[in-house]
MIVORO-910284 format. One record per residue: residue in one letter; x, y negated, z negated of N, C-alpha, C in turn. Coordinates in nm, 3 decimals, always signed. Atoms other than C-alpha are relative to their C-alpha. Example, Ala and Ser with C-alpha at 12.3 -4.5 7.8 and 13.67 -1.06 7.14 Angstrom:
BEGIN
+------+---------+---------+---------+---------+----------+---------+---------+---------+---------+
! resn !  n.east ! n.north !    n.up ! ca.east ! ca.north !   ca.up !  c.east ! c.north !    c.up !
+------+---------+---------+---------+---------+----------+---------+---------+---------+---------+
!    A !  +0.089 !  +0.119 !  +0.000 !  +1.230 !   +0.450 !  -0.780 !  +0.090 !  -0.120 !  +0.000 !
!    S !  -0.082 !  +0.119 !  +0.006 !  +1.367 !   +0.106 !  -0.714 !  -0.077 !  -0.109 !  -0.073 !
+------+---------+---------+---------+---------+----------+---------+---------+---------+---------+
This chain:
BEGIN
+------+---------+---------+---------+---------+----------+---------+---------+---------+---------+
! resn !  n.east ! n.north !    n.up ! ca.east ! ca.north !   ca.up !  c.east ! c.north !    c.up !
+------+---------+---------+---------+---------+----------+---------+---------+---------+---------+
!    M !  +0.097 !  +0.113 !  +0.005 !  -0.001 !   +0.009 !  -0.013 !  +0.086 !  -0.124 !  +0.018 !
!    K !  -0.083 !  +0.097 !  +0.013 !  +0.293 !   -0.219 !  -0.078 !  +0.041 !  -0.043 !  +0.143 !
!    E !  -0.041 !  +0.019 !  -0.155 !  +0.410 !   -0.184 !  +0.313 !  -0.127 !  -0.079 !  +0.067 !
!    L !  +0.111 !  +0.086 !  -0.065 !  +0.053 !   -0.286 !  +0.420 !  -0.034 !  -0.143 !  -0.031 !
!    V !  +0.020 !  +0.139 !  +0.038 !  +0.037 !   -0.615 !  +0.228 !  +0.123 !  -0.067 !  +0.054 !
!    E !  -0.126 !  +0.078 !  -0.042 !  +0.407 !   -0.696 !  +0.323 !  -0.027 !  -0.015 !  +0.136 !
!    Y !  +0.017 !  +0.028 !  -0.135 !  +0.329 !   -0.637 !  +0.692 !  -0.114 !  -0.110 !  +0.029 !
!    I !  +0.078 !  +0.111 !  -0.001 !  +0.013 !   -0.864 !  +0.676 !  +0.046 !  -0.108 !  -0.023 !
!    A !  -0.057 !  +0.146 !  +0.041 !  +0.156 !   -1.144 !  +0.481 !  +0.102 !  -0.048 !  +0.105 !
!    K !  -0.102 !  +0.052 !  -0.070 !  +0.471 !   -1.162 !  +0.694 !  -0.048 !  -0.036 !  +0.144 !
!    S !  +0.062 !  +0.027 !  -0.154 !  +0.264 !   -1.162 !  +1.019 !  -0.073 !  -0.151 !  -0.021 !
!    I !  +0.076 !  +0.134 !  +0.021 !  +0.057 !   -1.470 !  +0.862 !  +0.096 !  -0.132 !  -0.035 !
!    A !  -0.083 !  +0.093 !  +0.033 !  +0.345 !   -1.655 !  +0.703 !  +0.091 !  -0.074 !  +0.080 !
!    T !  -0.110 !  +0.085 !  -0.081 !  +0.566 !   -1.934 !  +0.828 !  +0.106 !  +0.040 !  -0.032 !
!    N !  -0.135 !  -0.036 !  +0.045 !  +0.848 !   -1.820 !  +0.627 !  +0.000 !  +0.132 !  -0.056 !
!    P !  +0.022 !  -0.127 !  +0.067 !  +0.824 !   -1.452 !  +0.613 !  +0.116 !  +0.051 !  -0.061 !
!    D !  -0.125 !  -0.058 !  +0.099 !  +1.190 !   -1.406 !  +0.450 !  -0.040 !  -0.036 !  -0.142 !
!    E !  +0.051 !  +0.035 !  +0.158 !  +1.003 !   -1.566 !  +0.138 !  -0.130 !  +0.106 !  -0.071 !
!    V !  +0.117 !  -0.075 !  +0.028 !  +0.728 !   -1.296 !  +0.130 !  +0.064 !  +0.109 !  -0.108 !
!    I !  -0.035 !  -0.101 !  +0.103 !  +0.784 !   -1.076 !  -0.197 !  -0.107 !  +0.083 !  -0.038 !
!    V !  +0.127 !  -0.074 !  +0.027 !  +0.547 !   -0.780 !  -0.256 !  +0.066 !  +0.117 !  -0.132 !
!    T !  -0.050 !  -0.110 !  +0.088 !  +0.591 !   -0.576 !  -0.571 !  -0.153 !  +0.089 !  -0.036 !
!    Q !  +0.112 !  -0.087 !  +0.023 !  +0.369 !   -0.274 !  -0.660 !  +0.037 !  +0.082 !  -0.141 !
!    T !  -0.008 !  -0.059 !  +0.140 !  +0.320 !   -0.118 !  -1.031 !  -0.118 !  +0.089 !  -0.020 !
!    D !  +0.122 !  -0.099 !  +0.023 !  +0.101 !   +0.185 !  -1.109 !  -0.004 !  +0.046 !  -0.136 !
!    D !  +0.028 !  -0.042 !  +0.141 !  -0.033 !   +0.229 !  -1.458 !  -0.089 !  +0.130 !  -0.011 !
!    G !  +0.050 !  -0.128 !  -0.012 !  -0.198 !   +0.567 !  -1.378 !  -0.140 !  -0.027 !  +0.061 !
!    E !  +0.141 !  +0.003 !  -0.067 !  -0.567 !   +0.461 !  -1.314 !  -0.015 !  -0.112 !  +0.111 !
!    R !  -0.007 !  +0.096 !  -0.103 !  -0.485 !   +0.160 !  -1.078 !  +0.140 !  -0.044 !  +0.037 !
!    V !  -0.104 !  +0.049 !  -0.038 !  -0.236 !   +0.030 !  -0.877 !  -0.002 !  -0.157 !  +0.021 !
!    L !  +0.004 !  +0.139 !  +0.002 !  -0.148 !   -0.354 !  -0.904 !  +0.114 !  -0.035 !  +0.110 !
!    V !  -0.095 !  +0.050 !  -0.099 !  +0.011 !   -0.519 !  -0.589 !  +0.002 !  -0.156 !  -0.004 !
!    T !  -0.008 !  +0.151 !  +0.013 !  +0.139 !   -0.859 !  -0.642 !  +0.080 !  -0.066 !  +0.132 !
!    L !  -0.045 !  +0.050 !  -0.144 !  +0.219 !   -1.082 !  -0.338 !  +0.036 !  -0.148 !  -0.057 !
!    E !  -0.062 !  +0.114 !  +0.000 !  +0.436 !   -1.381 !  -0.363 !  +0.045 !  -0.080 !  +0.125 !
!    V !  -0.017 !  +0.076 !  -0.100 !  +0.468 !   -1.645 !  -0.098 !  +0.063 !  -0.142 !  -0.031 !
!    A !  -0.038 !  +0.134 !  +0.013 !  +0.638 !   -1.978 !  -0.025 !  -0.137 !  -0.099 !  -0.022 !
!    P !  +0.100 !  +0.076 !  +0.034 !  +0.428 !   -2.264 !  -0.153 !  -0.094 !  -0.059 !  +0.106 !
!    N !  +0.078 !  +0.047 !  -0.131 !  +0.347 !   -2.401 !  +0.195 !  -0.079 !  +0.120 !  +0.060 !
!    D !  +0.054 !  -0.114 !  -0.059 !  +0.238 !   -2.047 !  +0.289 !  -0.122 !  +0.061 !  -0.062 !
!    K !  +0.093 !  -0.058 !  +0.094 !  +0.011 !   -1.984 !  +0.012 !  -0.148 !  -0.027 !  +0.051 !
!    G !  +0.133 !  +0.012 !  -0.045 !  -0.306 !   -2.168 !  +0.181 !  -0.018 !  +0.096 !  +0.132 !
!    K !  +0.023 !  -0.112 !  -0.117 !  -0.253 !   -1.942 !  +0.496 !  -0.035 !  +0.140 !  -0.052 !
!    V !  +0.005 !  -0.120 !  +0.043 !  -0.237 !   -1.632 !  +0.298 !  -0.124 !  +0.012 !  -0.066 !
!    I !  +0.133 !  +0.005 !  +0.057 !  -0.565 !   -1.738 !  +0.105 !  -0.086 !  -0.006 !  +0.072 !
!    G !  +0.107 !  +0.042 !  -0.104 !  -0.749 !   -1.862 !  +0.387 !  -0.100 !  -0.100 !  -0.047 !
!    R !  +0.106 !  +0.083 !  +0.046 !  -1.041 !   -2.093 !  +0.392 !  -0.096 !  +0.069 !  -0.065 !
!    E !  +0.076 !  -0.073 !  +0.095 !  -1.267 !   -2.007 !  +0.118 !  +0.044 !  +0.132 !  -0.052 !
!    G !  -0.048 !  -0.122 !  +0.049 !  -1.052 !   -1.709 !  +0.036 !  -0.038 !  +0.102 !  +0.098 !
!    R !  +0.042 !  -0.110 !  -0.109 !  -1.163 !   -1.518 !  +0.360 !  +0.130 !  +0.087 !  +0.031 !
!    V !  -0.112 !  -0.087 !  -0.017 !  -0.802 !   -1.393 !  +0.434 !  +0.024 !  +0.087 !  -0.122 !
!    A !  -0.036 !  -0.102 !  +0.126 !  -0.729 !   -1.264 !  +0.082 !  -0.101 !  +0.096 !  -0.019 !
!    Q !  +0.094 !  -0.100 !  +0.038 !  -1.047 !   -1.110 !  +0.068 !  -0.001 !  +0.117 !  +0.097 !
!    S !  -0.008 !  -0.077 !  -0.083 !  -0.995 !   -0.942 !  +0.395 !  +0.111 !  +0.104 !  -0.032 !
!    I !  -0.100 !  -0.098 !  +0.044 !  -0.656 !   -0.799 !  +0.255 !  -0.045 !  +0.095 !  -0.092 !
!    R !  +0.044 !  -0.064 !  +0.105 !  -0.835 !   -0.690 !  -0.041 !  -0.085 !  +0.114 !  +0.035 !
!    T !  +0.076 !  -0.106 !  -0.052 !  -1.089 !   -0.496 !  +0.162 !  +0.093 !  +0.119 !  +0.068 !
!    L !  -0.071 !  -0.109 !  -0.064 !  -0.830 !   -0.329 !  +0.369 !  +0.078 !  +0.090 !  -0.102 !
!    L !  -0.079 !  -0.073 !  +0.127 !  -0.635 !   -0.235 !  +0.039 !  -0.100 !  +0.093 !  -0.050 !
!    K !  +0.103 !  -0.089 !  +0.051 !  -0.955 !   -0.081 !  -0.096 !  -0.006 !  +0.123 !  +0.067 !
!    V !  +0.019 !  -0.120 !  -0.115 !  -1.001 !   +0.140 !  +0.215 !  +0.123 !  +0.091 !  -0.017 !
!    A !  -0.109 !  -0.089 !  +0.021 !  -0.647 !   +0.258 !  +0.170 !  +0.004 !  +0.086 !  -0.122 !
!    A !  +0.001 !  -0.038 !  +0.113 !  -0.700 !   +0.310 !  -0.179 !  -0.089 !  +0.111 !  -0.024 !
!    V !  +0.096 !  -0.120 !  -0.004 !  -1.010 !   +0.535 !  -0.138 !  +0.069 !  +0.122 !  +0.062 !
!    K !  -0.046 !  -0.110 !  -0.063 !  -0.818 !   +0.744 !  +0.108 !  +0.111 !  +0.064 !  -0.116 !
!    Q !  -0.095 !  -0.058 !  +0.083 !  -0.543 !   +0.798 !  -0.169 !  -0.066 !  +0.041 !  -0.152 !
!    G !  +0.069 !  -0.038 !  +0.126 !  -0.806 !   +0.832 !  -0.456 !  +0.024 !  -0.080 !  -0.107 !
!    T !  -0.049 !  +0.070 !  +0.107 !  -0.703 !   +0.550 !  -0.669 !  -0.066 !  -0.159 !  +0.022 !
!    R !  +0.057 !  +0.118 !  -0.021 !  -0.802 !   +0.185 !  -0.723 !  +0.125 !  -0.103 !  -0.004 !
!    V !  -0.104 !  +0.069 !  -0.029 !  -0.607 !   -0.112 !  -0.618 !  -0.047 !  -0.149 !  -0.047 !
!    V !  +0.028 !  +0.139 !  +0.056 !  -0.585 !   -0.479 !  -0.753 !  +0.111 !  -0.079 !  +0.076 !
!    L !  -0.085 !  +0.096 !  -0.063 !  -0.426 !   -0.769 !  -0.548 !  +0.009 !  -0.126 !  -0.075 !
!    E !  -0.012 !  +0.139 !  +0.058 !  -0.279 !   -1.071 !  -0.702 !  +0.097 !  -0.082 !  +0.099 !
!    I !  -0.092 !  +0.084 !  -0.052 !  -0.137 !   -1.363 !  -0.530 !  +0.054 !  -0.103 !  -0.050 !
!    I !  -0.091 !  +0.103 !  +0.088 !  +0.124 !   -1.584 !  -0.681 !  +0.050 !  -0.103 !  +0.091 !
+------+---------+---------+---------+---------+----------+---------+---------+---------+---------+
């Protein structure tokens, strides 16, 4: 799931070198943290959060296939 978020964020961001994705697993859920440059944050979140919501939807589909839950944080 980390690779999926990293691919999407780097495709959207103006500064793809500053995209940092970390993934932690606490057993019942997977926490994916996405860090981008301050000027790319608006692009990754999107108007009214539509891009972020789309990324979360794709993550949920991937999580269902793996039988787990996933949470995305954008920093």
